C-alpha positions as CSV (number, residue, x, y, z in Angstrom):
1,X,-0.1,0.0,0.0
2,X,1.2,3.6,-0.8
3,X,-0.2,6.6,0.5
4,X,-0.7,10.0,-1.2
5,X,-1.1,13.5,-0.3
6,X,-1.9,16.0,-3.0
7,X,-2.7,19.7,-2.9
8,X,-4.8,21.8,-5.4
9,X,-6.3,25.4,-5.4
10,X,-9.9,25.8,-5.4
11,X,-11.5,29.0,-7.3
12,X,-13.1,31.2,-4.5
13,X,-16.3,31.6,-6.5
14,X,-16.5,27.7,-7.3
15,X,-15.9,26.5,-3.6
16,X,-19.8,26.2,-2.7
17,X,-20.1,24.2,-5.8
18,X,-17.4,22.2,-5.5
19,X,-18.5,21.3,-1.9
20,X,-21.7,20.3,-3.3
21,X,-20.5,18.1,-6.0
22,X,-18.4,16.1,-3.3
23,X,-21.4,16.2,-0.7
24,X,-23.3,14.1,-3.3
25,X,-20.7,12.2,-5.4
26,X,-21.9,10.3,-8.5
27,X,-22.0,6.6,-7.7
28,X,-20.0,5.7,-10.7
29,X,-17.2,8.0,-9.5
30,X,-17.2,6.0,-6.1
31,X,-17.4,2.7,-8.0
32,X,-14.3,3.7,-10.3
33,X,-12.2,4.8,-7.3
34,X,-12.7,1.4,-5.6
35,X,-12.0,-0.5,-8.9
36,X,-8.7,1.3,-9.4
37,X,-7.5,0.2,-5.7
38,X,-8.0,3.4,-4.3
39,X,-9.1,3.5,-0.4
40,X,-9.4,6.0,2.3
41,X,-9.7,8.9,0.1
42,X,-10.4,12.0,1.6
43,X,-10.3,16.0,0.6
44,X,-9.8,18.4,3.1
45,X,-10.2,22.4,2.9
46,X,-7.1,24.3,3.8
47,X,-7.7,27.7,4.5
48,X,-10.0,29.4,1.9
49,X,-8.8,28.1,-1.2
50,X,-6.3,25.0,-1.0
51,X,-7.6,21.7,-1.0
52,X,-5.5,18.8,0.5
53,X,-6.0,15.1,-0.5
54,X,-5.1,11.7,1.1
55,X,-5.6,8.3,-0.1
56,X,-4.1,5.1,-0.1
57,X,-3.6,2.9,-3.3
58,X,-3.6,-0.8,-2.6
59,X,-3.2,-2.1,-6.2
60,X,0.3,-3.3,-8.2
61,X,0.1,-1.0,-11.2
62,X,-0.6,2.6,-10.2
63,X,0.1,3.9,-13.9
64,X,-2.2,1.3,-15.4
65,X,-5.0,2.0,-12.8
66,X,-4.8,6.0,-13.3
67,X,-4.9,5.3,-17.0
68,X,-8.3,3.3,-16.6
69,X,-9.7,5.7,-14.4
70,X,-8.7,8.6,-16.8
71,X,-10.3,6.6,-19.9
72,X,-13.8,6.2,-18.2
73,X,-16.3,8.1,-19.4
74,X,-18.1,9.0,-15.8
75,X,-14.9,10.2,-14.6
76,X,-14.1,12.3,-17.5
77,X,-17.5,14.1,-16.7
78,X,-16.9,14.3,-13.2
79,X,-13.3,15.9,-13.9
80,X,-15.0,18.3,-16.3
81,X,-17.1,19.7,-13.3
82,X,-14.5,19.6,-10.8
83,X,-11.4,20.8,-12.9
84,X,-13.5,23.9,-13.8
85,X,-13.4,24.6,-10.1
86,X,-9.6,24.1,-9.6
87,X,-6.3,25.7,-10.1
88,X,-3.2,23.4,-10.4
89,X,-0.2,24.3,-8.0
90,X,2.1,21.9,-10.1
91,X,4.8,23.3,-12.3
92,X,4.4,20.1,-14.6
93,X,1.3,20.5,-16.8
94,X,0.7,16.7,-16.8
95,X,0.3,16.8,-12.9
96,X,-3.2,18.6,-12.0
97,X,-2.9,17.8,-8.3
98,X,0.4,18.4,-6.8
99,X,1.8,15.2,-5.3
100,X,3.5,15.8,-2.2
101,X,6.7,13.7,-0.9
102,X,5.9,11.8,2.4
103,X,8.5,12.6,4.9
104,X,7.0,10.8,8.0
105,X,4.6,8.1,8.8
106,X,3.8,5.9,11.8
107,X,1.3,3.1,12.5
């Protein structure tokens, strides 16, 4: 299992809509998250416009699972809604959410 922590900005004028989307996530999105071996997925609001996400990946081919997720029509539609609410913090245009390096963990 690998832990991921990520950050992204949410546009202030889109925050309420973003919260509404996540208060009622589409069932097909939740199904694909689980099918792609993601568990314990949480998104937190940091300050007024920064989101912090945490999840655990339990599969054995992260790239393949992320490609599967990105190709799914439901996920594409969901991301069209959520991406319009966000601004990336990553310098890499291929990385929408900025993945943070893990520096400490204990059980």
